[in-house]
N, C-alpha and C positions, 0 to 999 in steps of 0.2 A: 401170293398164290393166287391163282386164276379159278374161278367157283363155276365150273362148266358142268352142270348136271344132266344136261340131255344126251342120251344116247343115240346111236345112229338111227334106232328104230323111231325114236322120238322126233329125231328131225325129219326123217322120211315121212311120218304122219303128217306134220305140219306144213311140208311142202305139198303132199297129196292135197291137203284140206285148201291150200291156197291156190293150187292149180299151177304149180310150175316144177320144172324137174328137176332143179338144183338151186342152191344158195346164190349160184353167179347169175342167174335169171332174175334176182331180185335188183342187180344193181344195173339194168341193161340202160337205165337212163342216165347213169355217167358215162361219160365220152371215154374213149379207150384212153386219150391222150392224159386223163385225170386220174388213172388208175394204176396204181404200183404192181409192176412186174417183179414179184418176188418181195423178199423181205429187205427193210431199209439198212444199208450198208453202215452197223454200228459196231463198235467193239464191244464183244460179250461181258467184258466187266470194267469198271473205271473207278478209281477213288474218287472220293467228293471234291476234293481239291482239284484234280485233273477235270471233272465234269464242269467245275465252275470255271476255269481257266477256258477250257474249249468253248462254253457258252458265250463269256463274256468277248471271246475274238468274235465270234459270229455276231453279236450285236453290236460290236463296235464298226461293222461294215455298215450299218445304218447311219444316215444322216437325220439326225433328230430335228424334227419342226421348230424346236427352242433354241438351236444351234446357230442357224443360219438366217439369211434373208428368206422368208416363206411367202410366197403368194401361190398358195395350192387351195381350190375351193371344191367348186363342181357337186356341191352336197354336203361337204363337212369343212367346217370352217374353224380357224384358229382365234378365240378371242381372250382377252383377259378375264379370268375369272376370281372373284376376290377371294381370300384365303379363309373369309369367312363363311363361305359357302362348305368347303371342305369341313371345316371345324364343326359345323353344326350337323352335316349328315354322319360325322364318325359318332355320334352320341349314340350308346347302345340301343337305345328305345327306338331308334331310326333304323341303326345300321342292321339290328338284328330282326326286326320286326317281318313277320310272314303275311302273306296275303290273308285278308281278314274274312274267314270262314266263318264268325260270328262277329259281323261287323259292328255291330251296336257296341260292344264292349270296347272295340279301338276307337275312342273317341279322338284321340291325337292323329290317330291314321286318317279317320274321315275328314277330318277339320283340315288337315295339309292338303287333300285330295279336292275337297270342296274349294279351297282357295286357289289350286292349281286350275279347276275348271273356270272358275271366274276370271282368271288371267287369260286363260286361252279365248274365254268368250270375249272379253273386250279387245284383245289384241287383233282378233279375226273380224269382229264386228258381227257377230252371230249371237244367237240369244240362249244356245245349250250346247255344252261340250263335256266331252266324257273323260274318265279318269284316265287317260293316256294308251296309247298303243305302244307296239315294239319299237317302231321307228317310222320316219315318213313313208317310205315306199309300202310297207302293210297298210299303213291308216289309209294310202291310196286304194290300195287293193280293196280292202272293206268298203271302202266308200262306193266303188264299182258295185260290188255285190249289193250293197244296201239300196242303191238307185234302181237296179233291177227288180228287187222285191216292192219297193214302195211303186213303181211305174209297171210291174208286170211285163217288162219287155226284156229282151235278151241280147240287146245291141248296146255296145257302148263305144263311141268315138273319142278316141285321144290325140292329141295335138302332138305332131312329130318332134316337138322342142319340148314335152314334158320329158325331164331326166328318165333315161333308158332302164335304170334301175326300178323306178316307179313303173314303167311301161312291162316292165319282164315279171314284177311280181303280181300285178294284176292280171297277165297272161296266165300267169300259174294257176291262180285262184280261179280264174274264169274257166279254165280247162276242164275242171270238174265240177262245173256248175251250169255247163253249157250257155255261156254267155259268150256272145260273139265280140271280139275286141277289133275294130278298124283303126288303124295308127295312120295318120296322113304323113306325107313326106317331110322329114326333117328340114327346116330351111331357116337361116339367119333373117328374120324379117317379120311380117305381119301373120296374122291368123286368117286370111280371107279363106283360104282353101277350106279350113275348119267348117266355117258356116257352111259351106255347098255340100258337106257331107253328112249332115244332119237329116233325118228323113221323120215319116211317121213312126217308124219300128225302133227309133234311137232311145234308150234309156236315160243316157246321160252323156254330157260332153265334159271331157276332163282338159282342164288347159291349167298352165303354170304362169305366174308371174312374181319376182323376175325368173324367166324360164331358163333353161340349162345352159344358154348361151350369155344369160345375163342380162337379156333385153326385158324390158318392161313393158306390159300391154295394159289398155284400157278393156276391161272386160264387158263392158256394157252391152256393145253390139253382139257379141256373141251371146249374151246372158237373154237378150230380147229374142234371136233367132231361135234359140234353144227352147225357150219358155212358150213360144209360138208354136211349137211343134211337140209341146207337152213332154219335152226332156228337161231334165234336171242338168244343173250346172255344178261341178265340182272344179274349184280351184286350189289348185297346189301349192306349195312353196318350199324350197328348201333353204331359204335364209331368214329364219324367223327376225332377225334383228331390222330388215327391211320394213316391216310393219310397224316401226317407231317413225317413219317418213313416208311411205307410200300410202295409197287409201287402201282401206280393209277389204277382203272379198266381200263381206257382206253389204258393204255400201257400192259395191260393181254389181250387184246382183246375183251374187252366188248362192247356190241353195245349202252346200257343202264346204268347209275348208278344211283342206288336209294338209300337214308338213311336217319337216323335222325341227324340232325343237333344240337340238343339240348346241346350238351358238349360245343357248342362255343357259349358263351353270353347267353345263357338260363338257367334259376335255374332248380332244379327238380319240384318245383311248385305242388307237390302232383300229379305229374302225366300230367300235362299239364297247358298250352297250350305249344306245340312243335314248331318244325318247319321242314317241308320236305323237302329234297332236290332231285332233279330231272335234269339229264343231259342224252345228247346223243350225237351221230356222227353228223357231217355235211352232212345229207342226206334230200334231200327234201321229201322222204316218211317219214322220221321221225319226221322231224320238222312241217310239217302239220298236223301230228297226236299228238302232244304233248298235254297234258292236260294244264289247267291254262292260264299263260299270258306269254308273252314274251315283255318286254321292250328293245327299240333298241335307238341308238344312231344316230343323222342326222345333219345337219346344217338347218337354216330357210331361208327364202328369203334373208336375208342382209348376208349370210354365216356363222353366229353365230352358236356355237355347241348348240345342243338342244336334248330333247328326246322325244321317241313316245310310243305307245303303238303298237308295230309291229303286234305282233297276240295275238288273244284273243279267244279261242274256245270254251268259256264255255256256257253253254244252255242260260244264261240271256243276252247274246248278239245275238245270232242266233239263229233258227229256232231248236226248240228243238231236232227234229230228225237228225239234221245235227252237234249237238255239239259232241265232242269227250269226254266231262266230265261234270259232275255237281259240280264239286270243285268251290265253290263260294266264296273263300276268298283266297288271297295270304298269310297270316299269316304276314303280314306287319310287325306288332312292333317286333315280334320276328325273321323275317327275317332283320330287322335293326338292332336288339341286335346282332345278328350273325355277321353282316356286321362291326360293329363297335368294337366289339372285335376283329375279324380276322385282322381288321386295326391297332388295338393296337397292336398284336402279330407280323404281318409282317411274311414273309417266314421263316427268322431267328429264330423269337420266336416262330413260330409254331413248328418248328424242335426242339428246345431246350424243349418245353413243351412236346414233343412227347417222346424224349430220356428219360426224367425225369419219365414220366409214366412209359415208359417200365423199366426203372432200378429198380422203386420202386416194380413193381410187380414181377421181378425176386428175389429180397429180401425178399418179402413174400412169393414166393414158395419156395424157400431155408429154409426157417424157418418152413414152414408147413409140407414139404417133410421130414424134420428131425425127425417129430414127429412119433412114433411108430404107425402103421396102419393106415397112413395118406399116399395116392399117390397122387402125382401130375400126371395128365393123358395127358397132352399135351406135345408135343415135340416142338411145336413152338406157340409162342401167342405175342399178345402185351401187353394189362394191364389186360387182363381177362383171367382166367384159370380156368378149371375144376379139383376138387381133390376128390377123393374117400375116404369116411370114414368108420371107422369100427362099425359105427352104423347108424340108419336112420338120413338123413341130416336135417329134418324139425325138429326133438327131437333135435338136436344140435344146430340150429339156435335159437331154443325157450330158451334153456337153457343159451346161452349166451347171449340173449336180456336180460335176468333176471340179469346178471352181467354185463350190460352195454357196450355190444359189439355187433353191428350190422354186422354179419359175410359174408352175403352173402345170395344167391337165392337158395334155393335147386332146384334141376333140375327136381324135380317130380311136382313142381308147374305149370312148363311149359310144361312138359309130363306127365300127371298124368297116375299114375300105371307102371311108369318106372323109372329108375336111382334114386332108393329110397335113396341110399347111396352116391350119387354124389352132390357136393355142389359147384354152381358157385359163383368164388369171383373174385373181382376186386380190382384195387389200381389205385389211381391218384396221382397228385402230391399234393394234399391235406393230404395224410397220410404220417406220420413220422416215424422215426424209432422206436418211443416210441408206436405209435399206434400199430406197428407191434409185438412188444415185448408184449404188452398186450394182444392182440389176439392169439399170441403164449401160452402164460401163461394159458389164459382163456380157450383155446381148450384142452391142455393137461389135465386141471383139469375137464372136463366134458366128457373125453373119458373113 
């Protein structure tokens, strides 16, 4: 039974207070193509067995990532997750724990967050990490806002080969914070045009490595150019496993590192929930402006080790106009899964995993590059790269899906109207030589 207590007069009073004529005016930002025109065509009633059959029939139309050779990446990656991870996060004290409003009572929660922060700081080569964000894109957006507050400048420059979801999330937050975002032209190659866009009004420069095309970049020149203009450098990443093999953002001069932690401990999950990573240099200006929470280690009155919520700058804890962020969760269960998996791997295990990813991707690149009309476009990559096809990439992906191969992501899905013949392909430790051979044969058959 629906509970709708508001009368027509109540609704009119609320609309008048907001300053709109109708409820429909509240949805003007939703494109017409995304709105329903009337009710969904469903039967008025149905038995449970019939509903189950109907839903099963619909779900069977999907091709599961675990059922076929899978080479999809572009921001979310399929990795092997040890069964231990799921076993531990299912423990009731973890699974049912809510956000710690009386944090010092929740010593177990604070300890896991502290360990999570330590792992993120070590991975990114930074000094301080927070207790996680929603996902990589919102972490990036929060970093842009933080840079504007720290520098007191209102312009951000983003490389065109930063993942478009990260760009769009940043634009959404910037729109209502009076921060101007300039995005350079997306291109398969270097970042020379980005340096030319930095001026004395720039608060930050956002770069990504590996970028959305899988290309690796040395950020040192960009860091030097940005710092010379008084701007901060935000280094983003979508594949955290890459940090087991490539140089950390902090070592290349970045001030803030943000990215997606999904690859460690968190499954694809139909697109979420994921876990955002956020770390920065040990600078008082930065730390006071970090979003989210910061768990710290201390000792109690008896000298025993304990954990505290050192910093919490979200709007539920302090006056809304003083808050640095409205992030209202620390994605705690996903952060715990990340920490468990990372602990199981250890430094040596992460490096071995990263090497396997890179070697598998190299084998795949060699196989695809040997096909007539197919060209690998990257000169340096980790486990993802771009290939140019002799046909429309969307058509090729659809054709391969019909024969049981999930081949990758057409670049035009991320950049509509551009890169129609470019396919983004990812390989991880789950991909076997047999998978690569099947992909090779299937691709040859549809070209």
